[in-house]
PyMOL Python script that loads the backbone (N, CA, C, O; Angstrom):
from pymol import cmd

cmd.read_pdbstr("""\
ATOM      1  N   UNK A   1     -18.047  85.465  42.487  1.00  0.00           N
ATOM      2  CA  UNK A   1     -17.347  84.276  41.914  1.00  0.00           C
ATOM      3  C   UNK A   1     -15.854  84.883  41.491  1.00  0.00           C
ATOM      4  O   UNK A   1     -15.767  86.032  41.055  1.00  0.00           O
ATOM      5  N   UNK A   2     -14.897  84.185  41.621  1.00  0.00           N
ATOM      6  CA  UNK A   2     -13.539  84.500  41.169  1.00  0.00           C
ATOM      7  C   UNK A   2     -13.057  83.450  40.172  1.00  0.00           C
ATOM      8  O   UNK A   2     -13.058  82.264  40.501  1.00  0.00           O
ATOM      9  N   UNK A   3     -12.679  83.812  39.062  1.00  0.00           N
ATOM     10  CA  UNK A   3     -12.200  82.932  38.136  1.00  0.00           C
ATOM     11  C   UNK A   3     -10.521  83.061  37.985  1.00  0.00           C
ATOM     12  O   UNK A   3      -9.961  84.004  37.427  1.00  0.00           O
ATOM     13  N   UNK A   4      -9.910  82.019  38.544  1.00  0.00           N
ATOM     14  CA  UNK A   4      -8.480  82.114  38.581  1.00  0.00           C
ATOM     15  C   UNK A   4      -7.861  81.177  37.604  1.00  0.00           C
ATOM     16  O   UNK A   4      -8.193  79.994  37.679  1.00  0.00           O
ATOM     17  N   UNK A   5      -6.976  81.559  36.667  1.00  0.00           N
ATOM     18  CA  UNK A   5      -6.410  80.812  35.594  1.00  0.00           C
ATOM     19  C   UNK A   5      -5.016  80.676  35.854  1.00  0.00           C
ATOM     20  O   UNK A   5      -4.381  81.518  36.489  1.00  0.00           O
ATOM     21  N   UNK A   6      -4.468  79.515  35.322  1.00  0.00           N
ATOM     22  CA  UNK A   6      -2.962  79.192  35.295  1.00  0.00           C
ATOM     23  C   UNK A   6      -2.480  79.310  33.926  1.00  0.00           C
ATOM     24  O   UNK A   6      -2.957  78.594  33.045  1.00  0.00           O
ATOM     25  N   UNK A   7      -1.619  80.113  33.699  1.00  0.00           N
ATOM     26  CA  UNK A   7      -0.994  80.209  32.311  1.00  0.00           C
ATOM     27  C   UNK A   7       0.328  79.615  32.193  1.00  0.00           C
ATOM     28  O   UNK A   7       1.126  79.509  33.124  1.00  0.00           O
ATOM     29  N   UNK A   8       0.529  79.205  30.899  1.00  0.00           N
ATOM     30  CA  UNK A   8       1.832  78.570  30.565  1.00  0.00           C
ATOM     31  C   UNK A   8       2.146  77.390  31.308  1.00  0.00           C
ATOM     32  O   UNK A   8       3.325  77.142  31.560  1.00  0.00           O
ATOM     33  N   UNK A   9       1.218  76.626  31.692  1.00  0.00           N
ATOM     34  CA  UNK A   9       1.463  75.402  32.538  1.00  0.00           C
ATOM     35  C   UNK A   9       1.617  74.210  31.628  1.00  0.00           C
ATOM     36  O   UNK A   9       1.875  73.106  32.108  1.00  0.00           O
ATOM     37  N   UNK A  10       1.468  74.394  30.330  1.00  0.00           N
ATOM     38  CA  UNK A  10       1.682  73.258  29.430  1.00  0.00           C
ATOM     39  C   UNK A  10       2.898  73.648  28.572  1.00  0.00           C
ATOM     40  O   UNK A  10       2.781  74.503  27.694  1.00  0.00           O
ATOM     41  N   UNK A  11       4.038  73.040  28.812  1.00  0.00           N
ATOM     42  CA  UNK A  11       5.338  73.426  28.165  1.00  0.00           C
ATOM     43  C   UNK A  11       5.195  73.462  26.691  1.00  0.00           C
ATOM     44  O   UNK A  11       5.630  74.440  26.082  1.00  0.00           O
ATOM     45  N   UNK A  12       4.592  72.426  26.026  1.00  0.00           N
ATOM     46  CA  UNK A  12       4.508  72.392  24.539  1.00  0.00           C
ATOM     47  C   UNK A  12       3.812  73.792  24.057  1.00  0.00           C
ATOM     48  O   UNK A  12       4.334  74.479  23.179  1.00  0.00           O
ATOM     49  N   UNK A  13       2.729  74.119  24.631  1.00  0.00           N
ATOM     50  CA  UNK A  13       2.020  75.228  24.193  1.00  0.00           C
ATOM     51  C   UNK A  13       2.893  76.513  24.539  1.00  0.00           C
ATOM     52  O   UNK A  13       2.894  77.443  23.732  1.00  0.00           O
ATOM     53  N   UNK A  14       3.535  76.583  25.550  1.00  0.00           N
ATOM     54  CA  UNK A  14       4.444  77.822  25.876  1.00  0.00           C
ATOM     55  C   UNK A  14       5.495  77.911  24.823  1.00  0.00           C
ATOM     56  O   UNK A  14       5.909  79.016  24.471  1.00  0.00           O
ATOM     57  N   UNK A  15       5.958  76.786  24.290  1.00  0.00           N
ATOM     58  CA  UNK A  15       7.016  76.878  23.395  1.00  0.00           C
ATOM     59  C   UNK A  15       6.447  77.364  22.044  1.00  0.00           C
ATOM     60  O   UNK A  15       7.015  78.195  21.336  1.00  0.00           O
ATOM     61  N   UNK A  16       5.253  76.758  21.751  1.00  0.00           N
ATOM     62  CA  UNK A  16       4.561  77.182  20.515  1.00  0.00           C
ATOM     63  C   UNK A  16       4.344  78.707  20.466  1.00  0.00           C
ATOM     64  O   UNK A  16       4.435  79.347  19.418  1.00  0.00           O
ATOM     65  N   UNK A  17       4.058  79.238  21.639  1.00  0.00           N
ATOM     66  CA  UNK A  17       3.802  80.603  21.659  1.00  0.00           C
ATOM     67  C   UNK A  17       5.083  81.486  21.845  1.00  0.00           C
ATOM     68  O   UNK A  17       4.967  82.685  22.096  1.00  0.00           O
ATOM     69  N   UNK A  18       6.348  80.859  21.716  1.00  0.00           N
ATOM     70  CA  UNK A  18       7.536  81.507  21.892  1.00  0.00           C
ATOM     71  C   UNK A  18       7.719  82.240  23.274  1.00  0.00           C
ATOM     72  O   UNK A  18       8.332  83.298  23.414  1.00  0.00           O
ATOM     73  N   UNK A  19       7.102  81.532  24.267  1.00  0.00           N
ATOM     74  CA  UNK A  19       7.119  82.194  25.718  1.00  0.00           C
ATOM     75  C   UNK A  19       7.946  81.212  26.605  1.00  0.00           C
ATOM     76  O   UNK A  19       8.041  80.003  26.390  1.00  0.00           O
ATOM     77  N   UNK A  20       8.488  81.845  27.558  1.00  0.00           N
ATOM     78  CA  UNK A  20       9.367  81.225  28.532  1.00  0.00           C
ATOM     79  C   UNK A  20       8.430  80.298  29.370  1.00  0.00           C
ATOM     80  O   UNK A  20       7.240  80.570  29.526  1.00  0.00           O
ATOM     81  N   UNK A  21       9.001  79.237  29.878  1.00  0.00           N
ATOM     82  CA  UNK A  21       8.193  78.407  30.715  1.00  0.00           C
ATOM     83  C   UNK A  21       8.542  78.821  32.211  1.00  0.00           C
ATOM     84  O   UNK A  21       9.660  78.592  32.671  1.00  0.00           O
ATOM     85  N   UNK A  22       7.550  79.434  32.945  1.00  0.00           N
ATOM     86  CA  UNK A  22       7.896  79.966  34.314  1.00  0.00           C
ATOM     87  C   UNK A  22       8.256  78.785  35.277  1.00  0.00           C
ATOM     88  O   UNK A  22       7.813  77.646  35.128  1.00  0.00           O
ATOM     89  N   UNK A  23       9.105  79.172  36.283  1.00  0.00           N
ATOM     90  CA  UNK A  23       9.408  78.168  37.322  1.00  0.00           C
ATOM     91  C   UNK A  23       8.339  78.103  38.285  1.00  0.00           C
ATOM     92  O   UNK A  23       8.228  77.093  38.979  1.00  0.00           O
ATOM     93  N   UNK A  24       7.464  79.161  38.416  1.00  0.00           N
ATOM     94  CA  UNK A  24       6.390  79.138  39.415  1.00  0.00           C
ATOM     95  C   UNK A  24       5.031  79.400  38.536  1.00  0.00           C
ATOM     96  O   UNK A  24       5.064  80.018  37.472  1.00  0.00           O
ATOM     97  N   UNK A  25       3.951  78.912  39.047  1.00  0.00           N
ATOM     98  CA  UNK A  25       2.566  79.094  38.256  1.00  0.00           C
ATOM     99  C   UNK A  25       2.509  80.479  37.901  1.00  0.00           C
ATOM    100  O   UNK A  25       2.932  81.300  38.714  1.00  0.00           O
ATOM    101  N   UNK A  26       2.045  80.856  36.801  1.00  0.00           N
ATOM    102  CA  UNK A  26       1.626  82.201  36.321  1.00  0.00           C
ATOM    103  C   UNK A  26       0.087  82.284  36.390  1.00  0.00           C
ATOM    104  O   UNK A  26      -0.597  81.760  35.512  1.00  0.00           O
ATOM    105  N   UNK A  27      -0.442  82.924  37.404  1.00  0.00           N
ATOM    106  CA  UNK A  27      -1.897  83.049  37.655  1.00  0.00           C
ATOM    107  C   UNK A  27      -2.359  84.280  37.133  1.00  0.00           C
ATOM    108  O   UNK A  27      -1.590  85.241  37.104  1.00  0.00           O
ATOM    109  N   UNK A  28      -3.639  84.381  36.674  1.00  0.00           N
ATOM    110  CA  UNK A  28      -4.225  85.574  36.241  1.00  0.00           C
ATOM    111  C   UNK A  28      -5.721  85.365  36.455  1.00  0.00           C
ATOM    112  O   UNK A  28      -6.160  84.219  36.556  1.00  0.00           O
ATOM    113  N   UNK A  29      -6.529  86.444  36.530  1.00  0.00           N
ATOM    114  CA  UNK A  29      -7.964  86.483  36.675  1.00  0.00           C
ATOM    115  C   UNK A  29      -8.675  86.603  35.422  1.00  0.00           C
ATOM    116  O   UNK A  29      -8.092  87.090  34.453  1.00  0.00           O
ATOM    117  N   UNK A  30      -9.916  86.196  35.335  1.00  0.00           N
ATOM    118  CA  UNK A  30     -10.829  86.612  34.277  1.00  0.00           C
ATOM    119  C   UNK A  30     -12.168  87.024  34.890  1.00  0.00           C
ATOM    120  O   UNK A  30     -12.564  86.503  35.933  1.00  0.00           O
ATOM    121  N   UNK A  31     -12.822  87.903  34.280  1.00  0.00           N
ATOM    122  CA  UNK A  31     -14.139  88.506  34.760  1.00  0.00           C
ATOM    123  C   UNK A  31     -15.137  87.308  34.666  1.00  0.00           C
ATOM    124  O   UNK A  31     -14.960  86.321  33.951  1.00  0.00           O
ATOM    125  N   UNK A  32     -16.255  87.535  35.517  1.00  0.00           N
ATOM    126  CA  UNK A  32     -17.384  86.709  35.407  1.00  0.00           C
ATOM    127  C   UNK A  32     -17.993  86.498  34.018  1.00  0.00           C
ATOM    128  O   UNK A  32     -18.532  85.448  33.669  1.00  0.00           O
ATOM    129  N   UNK A  33     -17.853  87.643  33.221  1.00  0.00           N
ATOM    130  CA  UNK A  33     -18.380  87.667  31.919  1.00  0.00           C
ATOM    131  C   UNK A  33     -17.673  86.763  30.817  1.00  0.00           C
ATOM    132  O   UNK A  33     -18.057  86.645  29.653  1.00  0.00           O
ATOM    133  N   UNK A  34     -16.596  86.161  31.383  1.00  0.00           N
ATOM    134  CA  UNK A  34     -15.863  85.142  30.587  1.00  0.00           C
ATOM    135  C   UNK A  34     -16.584  83.868  30.422  1.00  0.00           C
ATOM    136  O   UNK A  34     -16.301  83.074  29.524  1.00  0.00           O
ATOM    137  N   UNK A  35     -17.496  83.678  31.269  1.00  0.00           N
ATOM    138  CA  UNK A  35     -18.417  82.396  31.288  1.00  0.00           C
ATOM    139  C   UNK A  35     -19.578  82.768  30.370  1.00  0.00           C
ATOM    140  O   UNK A  35     -20.279  83.765  30.543  1.00  0.00           O
ATOM    141  N   UNK A  36     -19.729  81.870  29.360  1.00  0.00           N
ATOM    142  CA  UNK A  36     -20.834  81.948  28.440  1.00  0.00           C
ATOM    143  C   UNK A  36     -22.050  81.359  29.100  1.00  0.00           C
ATOM    144  O   UNK A  36     -22.059  80.173  29.429  1.00  0.00           O
ATOM    145  N   UNK A  37     -23.128  82.192  29.314  1.00  0.00           N
ATOM    146  CA  UNK A  37     -24.293  81.728  29.837  1.00  0.00           C
ATOM    147  C   UNK A  37     -25.449  81.438  28.817  1.00  0.00           C
ATOM    148  O   UNK A  37     -26.468  80.835  29.155  1.00  0.00           O
ATOM    149  N   UNK A  38     -25.251  81.857  27.679  1.00  0.00           N
ATOM    150  CA  UNK A  38     -26.199  81.640  26.519  1.00  0.00           C
ATOM    151  C   UNK A  38     -25.549  80.623  25.508  1.00  0.00           C
ATOM    152  O   UNK A  38     -24.329  80.473  25.437  1.00  0.00           O
ATOM    153  N   UNK A  39     -26.386  79.987  24.790  1.00  0.00           N
ATOM    154  CA  UNK A  39     -25.899  78.957  23.962  1.00  0.00           C
ATOM    155  C   UNK A  39     -25.135  79.391  22.734  1.00  0.00           C
ATOM    156  O   UNK A  39     -24.470  78.559  22.116  1.00  0.00           O
ATOM    157  N   UNK A  40     -25.194  80.624  22.358  1.00  0.00           N
ATOM    158  CA  UNK A  40     -24.649  81.066  21.162  1.00  0.00           C
ATOM    159  C   UNK A  40     -23.354  81.742  21.468  1.00  0.00           C
ATOM    160  O   UNK A  40     -23.258  82.335  22.543  1.00  0.00           O
ATOM    161  N   UNK A  41     -22.386  81.717  20.669  1.00  0.00           N
ATOM    162  CA  UNK A  41     -21.180  82.468  20.581  1.00  0.00           C
ATOM    163  C   UNK A  41     -20.811  82.955  19.263  1.00  0.00           C
ATOM    164  O   UNK A  41     -20.948  82.216  18.288  1.00  0.00           O
ATOM    165  N   UNK A  42     -20.336  84.181  19.144  1.00  0.00           N
ATOM    166  CA  UNK A  42     -20.049  84.873  17.894  1.00  0.00           C
ATOM    167  C   UNK A  42     -18.519  85.368  18.026  1.00  0.00           C
ATOM    168  O   UNK A  42     -18.072  85.953  19.012  1.00  0.00           O
ATOM    169  N   UNK A  43     -17.820  85.046  16.909  1.00  0.00           N
ATOM    170  CA  UNK A  43     -16.449  85.521  16.875  1.00  0.00           C
ATOM    171  C   UNK A  43     -16.481  87.036  16.690  1.00  0.00           C
ATOM    172  O   UNK A  43     -17.232  87.486  15.824  1.00  0.00           O
ATOM    173  N   UNK A  44     -15.720  87.879  17.438  1.00  0.00           N
ATOM    174  CA  UNK A  44     -15.729  89.195  17.400  1.00  0.00           C
ATOM    175  C   UNK A  44     -15.271  89.858  15.927  1.00  0.00           C
ATOM    176  O   UNK A  44     -14.467  89.199  15.267  1.00  0.00           O
ATOM    177  N   UNK A  45     -15.670  90.926  15.475  1.00  0.00           N
ATOM    178  CA  UNK A  45     -15.407  91.397  14.344  1.00  0.00           C
ATOM    179  C   UNK A  45     -14.062  92.189  14.259  1.00  0.00           C
ATOM    180  O   UNK A  45     -13.550  92.520  13.190  1.00  0.00           O
ATOM    181  N   UNK A  46     -13.580  92.441  15.408  1.00  0.00           N
ATOM    182  CA  UNK A  46     -12.254  93.325  15.557  1.00  0.00           C
ATOM    183  C   UNK A  46     -10.993  92.290  15.462  1.00  0.00           C
ATOM    184  O   UNK A  46      -9.850  92.746  15.506  1.00  0.00           O
ATOM    185  N   UNK A  47     -11.226  90.882  15.331  1.00  0.00           N
ATOM    186  CA  UNK A  47     -10.058  89.927  15.250  1.00  0.00           C
ATOM    187  C   UNK A  47     -10.132  89.051  13.959  1.00  0.00           C
ATOM    188  O   UNK A  47     -11.180  88.593  13.503  1.00  0.00           O
ATOM    189  N   UNK A  48      -8.943  88.883  13.453  1.00  0.00           N
ATOM    190  CA  UNK A  48      -8.886  87.952  12.357  1.00  0.00           C
ATOM    191  C   UNK A  48      -8.035  86.681  12.683  1.00  0.00           C
ATOM    192  O   UNK A  48      -7.648  85.929  11.788  1.00  0.00           O
ATOM    193  N   UNK A  49      -7.754  86.470  14.052  1.00  0.00           N
ATOM    194  CA  UNK A  49      -6.880  85.455  14.423  1.00  0.00           C
ATOM    195  C   UNK A  49      -7.475  84.968  15.807  1.00  0.00           C
ATOM    196  O   UNK A  49      -6.912  85.236  16.869  1.00  0.00           O
ATOM    197  N   UNK A  50      -8.516  84.316  15.740  1.00  0.00           N
ATOM    198  CA  UNK A  50      -9.163  83.630  16.999  1.00  0.00           C
ATOM    199  C   UNK A  50      -8.517  82.201  17.183  1.00  0.00           C
ATOM    200  O   UNK A  50      -8.594  81.355  16.292  1.00  0.00           O
ATOM    201  N   UNK A  51      -7.872  81.973  18.393  1.00  0.00           N
ATOM    202  CA  UNK A  51      -7.401  80.651  18.711  1.00  0.00           C
ATOM    203  C   UNK A  51      -8.249  80.107  19.831  1.00  0.00           C
ATOM    204  O   UNK A  51      -8.763  80.842  20.674  1.00  0.00           O
ATOM    205  N   UNK A  52      -8.387  78.720  19.816  1.00  0.00           N
ATOM    206  CA  UNK A  52      -9.296  78.214  20.956  1.00  0.00           C
ATOM    207  C   UNK A  52      -8.410  76.998  21.468  1.00  0.00           C
ATOM    208  O   UNK A  52      -7.656  76.348  20.744  1.00  0.00           O
ATOM    209  N   UNK A  53      -8.628  76.774  22.920  1.00  0.00           N
ATOM    210  CA  UNK A  53      -8.021  75.782  23.569  1.00  0.00           C
ATOM    211  C   UNK A  53      -9.046  75.085  24.504  1.00  0.00           C
ATOM    212  O   UNK A  53      -9.933  75.696  25.099  1.00  0.00           O
ATOM    213  N   UNK A  54      -8.837  73.738  24.576  1.00  0.00           N
ATOM    214  CA  UNK A  54      -9.650  73.090  25.688  1.00  0.00           C
ATOM    215  C   UNK A  54      -9.030  73.256  26.974  1.00  0.00           C
ATOM    216  O   UNK A  54      -7.818  73.070  27.088  1.00  0.00           O
ATOM    217  N   UNK A  55      -9.831  73.629  28.071  1.00  0.00           N
ATOM    218  CA  UNK A  55      -9.301  73.807  29.372  1.00  0.00           C
ATOM    219  C   UNK A  55     -10.036  72.990  30.420  1.00  0.00           C
ATOM    220  O   UNK A  55     -11.226  72.712  30.271  1.00  0.00           O
ATOM    221  N   UNK A  56      -9.322  72.596  31.501  1.00  0.00           N
ATOM    222  CA  UNK A  56      -9.903  71.929  32.584  1.00  0.00           C
ATOM    223  C   UNK A  56     -10.415  73.041  33.561  1.00  0.00           C
ATOM    224  O   UNK A  56      -9.709  73.999  33.874  1.00  0.00           O
ATOM    225  N   UNK A  57     -11.695  72.850  34.023  1.00  0.00           N
ATOM    226  CA  UNK A  57     -12.314  73.730  34.820  1.00  0.00           C
ATOM    227  C   UNK A  57     -12.687  73.125  36.123  1.00  0.00           C
ATOM    228  O   UNK A  57     -13.438  72.150  36.116  1.00  0.00           O
ATOM    229  N   UNK A  58     -12.229  73.616  37.263  1.00  0.00           N
ATOM    230  CA  UNK A  58     -12.593  73.096  38.625  1.00  0.00           C
ATOM    231  C   UNK A  58     -13.253  74.024  39.466  1.00  0.00           C
ATOM    232  O   UNK A  58     -12.711  75.111  39.664  1.00  0.00           O
ATOM    233  N   UNK A  59     -14.461  73.731  40.046  1.00  0.00           N
ATOM    234  CA  UNK A  59     -15.146  74.604  40.827  1.00  0.00           C
ATOM    235  C   UNK A  59     -14.541  74.306  42.385  1.00  0.00           C
ATOM    236  O   UNK A  59     -14.724  73.215  42.925  1.00  0.00           O
ATOM    237  N   UNK A  60     -13.962  75.168  42.896  1.00  0.00           N
ATOM    238  CA  UNK A  60     -13.399  75.109  44.224  1.00  0.00           C
ATOM    239  C   UNK A  60     -14.370  75.760  45.239  1.00  0.00           C
ATOM    240  O   UNK A  60     -14.699  76.938  45.097  1.00  0.00           O
ATOM    241  N   UNK A  61     -14.837  74.994  46.276  1.00  0.00           N
ATOM    242  CA  UNK A  61     -15.849  75.489  47.180  1.00  0.00           C
ATOM    243  C   UNK A  61     -15.243  75.907  48.584  1.00  0.00           C
ATOM    244  O   UNK A  61     -15.929  76.595  49.340  1.00  0.00           O
ATOM    245  N   UNK A  62     -14.013  75.516  48.932  1.00  0.00           N
ATOM    246  CA  UNK A  62     -13.659  75.828  50.187  1.00  0.00           C
ATOM    247  C   UNK A  62     -12.158  76.484  50.079  1.00  0.00           C
ATOM    248  O   UNK A  62     -11.328  76.158  49.231  1.00  0.00           O
ATOM    249  N   UNK A  63     -11.983  77.405  51.031  1.00  0.00           N
ATOM    250  CA  UNK A  63     -10.671  78.067  51.018  1.00  0.00           C
ATOM    251  C   UNK A  63      -9.716  77.205  51.819  1.00  0.00           C
ATOM    252  O   UNK A  63     -10.063  76.615  52.842  1.00  0.00           O
ATOM    253  N   UNK A  64      -8.509  77.161  51.309  1.00  0.00           N
ATOM    254  CA  UNK A  64      -7.538  76.247  51.923  1.00  0.00           C
ATOM    255  C   UNK A  64      -6.196  76.742  51.604  1.00  0.00           C
ATOM    256  O   UNK A  64      -6.018  77.603  50.742  1.00  0.00           O
ATOM    257  N   UNK A  65      -5.177  76.170  52.335  1.00  0.00           N
ATOM    258  CA  UNK A  65      -3.731  76.586  51.899  1.00  0.00           C
ATOM    259  C   UNK A  65      -2.878  75.355  52.340  1.00  0.00           C
ATOM    260  O   UNK A  65      -2.974  74.853  53.459  1.00  0.00           O
ATOM    261  N   UNK A  66      -2.040  74.918  51.369  1.00  0.00           N
ATOM    262  CA  UNK A  66      -1.224  73.725  51.630  1.00  0.00           C
ATOM    263  C   UNK A  66      -1.976  72.483  51.985  1.00  0.00           C
ATOM    264  O   UNK A  66      -1.725  71.828  52.997  1.00  0.00           O
ATOM    265  N   UNK A  67      -2.907  72.180  51.120  1.00  0.00           N
ATOM    266  CA  UNK A  67      -3.774  71.032  51.453  1.00  0.00           C
ATOM    267  C   UNK A  67      -3.115  69.806  50.964  1.00  0.00           C
ATOM    268  O   UNK A  67      -2.558  69.793  49.866  1.00  0.00           O
ATOM    269  N   UNK A  68      -3.161  68.697  51.798  1.00  0.00           N
ATOM    270  CA  UNK A  68      -2.499  67.523  51.449  1.00  0.00           C
ATOM    271  C   UNK A  68      -3.330  66.896  50.443  1.00  0.00           C
ATOM    272  O   UNK A  68      -4.556  67.008  50.476  1.00  0.00           O
ATOM    273  N   UNK A  69      -2.696  66.216  49.517  1.00  0.00           N
ATOM    274  CA  UNK A  69      -3.177  65.713  48.327  1.00  0.00           C
ATOM    275  C   UNK A  69      -4.436  64.794  48.746  1.00  0.00           C
ATOM    276  O   UNK A  69      -5.452  64.837  48.052  1.00  0.00           O
ATOM    277  N   UNK A  70      -4.372  64.029  49.791  1.00  0.00           N
ATOM    278  CA  UNK A  70      -5.347  62.949  50.126  1.00  0.00           C
ATOM    279  C   UNK A  70      -6.681  63.633  50.612  1.00  0.00           C
ATOM    280  O   UNK A  70      -7.711  62.978  50.768  1.00  0.00           O
ATOM    281  N   UNK A  71      -6.602  65.017  50.849  1.00  0.00           N
ATOM    282  CA  UNK A  71      -7.829  65.777  51.429  1.00  0.00           C
ATOM    283  C   UNK A  71      -8.239  66.743  50.300  1.00  0.00           C
ATOM    284  O   UNK A  71      -9.189  67.487  50.542  1.00  0.00           O
ATOM    285  N   UNK A  72      -7.641  66.822  49.099  1.00  0.00           N
ATOM    286  CA  UNK A  72      -7.984  67.802  48.007  1.00  0.00           C
ATOM    287  C   UNK A  72      -9.354  67.629  47.601  1.00  0.00           C
ATOM    288  O   UNK A  72     -10.026  68.631  47.357  1.00  0.00           O
ATOM    289  N   UNK A  73      -9.841  66.492  47.502  1.00  0.00           N
ATOM    290  CA  UNK A  73     -11.227  66.100  47.046  1.00  0.00           C
ATOM    291  C   UNK A  73     -12.242  66.852  47.859  1.00  0.00           C
ATOM    292  O   UNK A  73     -13.331  67.081  47.332  1.00  0.00           O
ATOM    293  N   UNK A  74     -12.021  67.239  49.022  1.00  0.00           N
ATOM    294  CA  UNK A  74     -12.928  67.901  49.875  1.00  0.00           C
ATOM    295  C   UNK A  74     -13.073  69.350  49.683  1.00  0.00           C
ATOM    296  O   UNK A  74     -13.908  69.999  50.314  1.00  0.00           O
ATOM    297  N   UNK A  75     -12.270  69.869  48.821  1.00  0.00           N
ATOM    298  CA  UNK A  75     -12.218  71.255  48.460  1.00  0.00           C
ATOM    299  C   UNK A  75     -12.931  71.785  47.215  1.00  0.00           C
ATOM    300  O   UNK A  75     -13.158  72.987  47.072  1.00  0.00           O
ATOM    301  N   UNK A  76     -13.280  70.852  46.316  1.00  0.00           N
ATOM    302  CA  UNK A  76     -13.808  71.156  45.031  1.00  0.00           C
ATOM    303  C   UNK A  76     -15.146  70.211  44.869  1.00  0.00           C
ATOM    304  O   UNK A  76     -15.268  69.128  45.442  1.00  0.00           O
ATOM    305  N   UNK A  77     -16.045  70.742  44.071  1.00  0.00           N
ATOM    306  CA  UNK A  77     -17.290  70.071  43.930  1.00  0.00           C
ATOM    307  C   UNK A  77     -17.659  69.625  42.575  1.00  0.00           C
ATOM    308  O   UNK A  77     -18.538  68.779  42.417  1.00  0.00           O
ATOM    309  N   UNK A  78     -16.938  70.230  41.461  1.00  0.00           N
ATOM    310  CA  UNK A  78     -17.236  70.039  40.072  1.00  0.00           C
ATOM    311  C   UNK A  78     -15.983  70.101  39.316  1.00  0.00           C
ATOM    312  O   UNK A  78     -15.068  70.882  39.579  1.00  0.00           O
ATOM    313  N   UNK A  79     -15.984  69.226  38.347  1.00  0.00           N
ATOM    314  CA  UNK A  79     -14.886  69.229  37.294  1.00  0.00           C
ATOM    315  C   UNK A  79     -15.573  69.133  35.978  1.00  0.00           C
ATOM    316  O   UNK A  79     -16.496  68.350  35.750  1.00  0.00           O
ATOM    317  N   UNK A  80     -15.046  70.016  35.084  1.00  0.00           N
ATOM    318  CA  UNK A  80     -15.703  70.113  33.786  1.00  0.00           C
ATOM    319  C   UNK A  80     -14.590  70.491  32.690  1.00  0.00           C
ATOM    320  O   UNK A  80     -13.434  70.774  33.008  1.00  0.00           O
ATOM    321  N   UNK A  81     -15.035  70.467  31.438  1.00  0.00           N
ATOM    322  CA  UNK A  81     -14.227  70.978  30.364  1.00  0.00           C
ATOM    323  C   UNK A  81     -14.790  72.386  29.906  1.00  0.00           C
ATOM    324  O   UNK A  81     -15.987  72.676  29.907  1.00  0.00           O
ATOM    325  N   UNK A  82     -13.815  73.172  29.537  1.00  0.00           N
ATOM    326  CA  UNK A  82     -14.193  74.542  29.016  1.00  0.00           C
ATOM    327  C   UNK A  82     -13.501  74.863  27.706  1.00  0.00           C
ATOM    328  O   UNK A  82     -12.601  74.107  27.339  1.00  0.00           O
ATOM    329  N   UNK A  83     -13.794  75.786  27.056  1.00  0.00           N
ATOM    330  CA  UNK A  83     -13.025  76.173  25.790  1.00  0.00           C
ATOM    331  C   UNK A  83     -12.675  77.652  26.009  1.00  0.00           C
ATOM    332  O   UNK A  83     -13.549  78.467  26.305  1.00  0.00           O
ATOM    333  N   UNK A  84     -11.390  77.987  25.859  1.00  0.00           N
ATOM    334  CA  UNK A  84     -10.921  79.310  25.861  1.00  0.00           C
ATOM    335  C   UNK A  84     -10.627  79.929  24.507  1.00  0.00           C
ATOM    336  O   UNK A  84      -9.817  79.415  23.736  1.00  0.00           O
ATOM    337  N   UNK A  85     -11.265  80.990  24.240  1.00  0.00           N
ATOM    338  CA  UNK A  85     -11.024  81.764  22.951  1.00  0.00           C
ATOM    339  C   UNK A  85     -10.121  82.806  23.262  1.00  0.00           C
ATOM    340  O   UNK A  85     -10.258  83.447  24.304  1.00  0.00           O
ATOM    341  N   UNK A  86      -9.124  83.057  22.381  1.00  0.00           N
ATOM    342  CA  UNK A  86      -8.272  84.248  22.439  1.00  0.00           C
ATOM    343  C   UNK A  86      -8.061  84.823  21.180  1.00  0.00           C
ATOM    344  O   UNK A  86      -7.820  84.113  20.204  1.00  0.00           O
ATOM    345  N   UNK A  87      -8.137  86.189  21.101  1.00  0.00           N
ATOM    346  CA  UNK A  87      -7.852  87.011  19.929  1.00  0.00           C
ATOM    347  C   UNK A  87      -6.425  87.147  19.836  1.00  0.00           C
ATOM    348  O   UNK A  87      -5.964  88.139  20.401  1.00  0.00           O
ATOM    349  N   UNK A  88      -5.627  86.386  19.257  1.00  0.00           N
ATOM    350  CA  UNK A  88      -4.207  86.320  19.371  1.00  0.00           C
ATOM    351  C   UNK A  88      -3.666  87.582  18.651  1.00  0.00           C
ATOM    352  O   UNK A  88      -2.621  88.036  19.115  1.00  0.00           O
ATOM    353  N   UNK A  89      -4.189  88.187  17.638  1.00  0.00           N
ATOM    354  CA  UNK A  89      -3.760  89.503  17.083  1.00  0.00           C
ATOM    355  C   UNK A  89      -3.818  90.574  18.191  1.00  0.00           C
ATOM    356  O   UNK A  89      -2.845  91.271  18.477  1.00  0.00           O
ATOM    357  N   UNK A  90      -4.939  90.655  18.756  1.00  0.00           N
ATOM    358  CA  UNK A  90      -5.097  91.647  19.784  1.00  0.00           C
ATOM    359  C   UNK A  90      -4.124  91.362  20.998  1.00  0.00           C
ATOM    360  O   UNK A  90      -3.517  92.299  21.517  1.00  0.00           O
ATOM    361  N   UNK A  91      -3.986  90.117  21.429  1.00  0.00           N
ATOM    362  CA  UNK A  91      -3.076  89.833  22.489  1.00  0.00           C
ATOM    363  C   UNK A  91      -1.613  90.220  22.144  1.00  0.00           C
ATOM    364  O   UNK A  91      -0.850  90.691  22.987  1.00  0.00           O
ATOM    365  N   UNK A  92      -1.289  90.001  20.914  1.00  0.00           N
ATOM    366  CA  UNK A  92       0.108  90.407  20.520  1.00  0.00           C
ATOM    367  C   UNK A  92       0.248  91.891  20.458  1.00  0.00           C
ATOM    368  O   UNK A  92       1.347  92.374  20.731  1.00  0.00           O
ATOM    369  N   UNK A  93      -0.771  92.684  20.121  1.00  0.00           N
ATOM    370  CA  UNK A  93      -0.712  94.146  20.241  1.00  0.00           C
ATOM    371  C   UNK A  93      -0.505  94.571  21.583  1.00  0.00           C
ATOM    372  O   UNK A  93       0.164  95.587  21.774  1.00  0.00           O
ATOM    373  N   UNK A  94      -1.011  93.903  22.590  1.00  0.00           N
ATOM    374  CA  UNK A  94      -0.927  94.371  24.016  1.00  0.00           C
ATOM    375  C   UNK A  94       0.341  93.954  24.635  1.00  0.00           C
ATOM    376  O   UNK A  94       0.678  94.434  25.718  1.00  0.00           O
ATOM    377  N   UNK A  95       1.070  93.084  24.010  1.00  0.00           N
ATOM    378  CA  UNK A  95       2.357  92.659  24.653  1.00  0.00           C
ATOM    379  C   UNK A  95       3.447  93.710  24.631  1.00  0.00           C
ATOM    380  O   UNK A  95       4.546  93.470  25.131  1.00  0.00           O
TER     381      UNK A  95
END
""", "prot")
cmd.dss("prot")
cmd.show_as("cartoon", "prot")
cmd.util.cbc("prot")
cmd.orient("prot")
């Protein structure tokens, strides 16, 4: 499985983070371990600044390129909501 994310695609959030709004999508990957498979979640002890955001999750089942909008529904099977946790203090240190 490959988890592909799109960053800074919500202009208000990019402004809140003092980040430029890119002219092209900013894509990045997350490891499979980013998916919580157990019901419990614990905040890590190494961070004092955990932010969370609701995210749209789409399971894409077919490979494609330049798919016409009217055929897009044939390329995914599931749509869901997810929550993304970020240790902002750690993220800031890595910038």
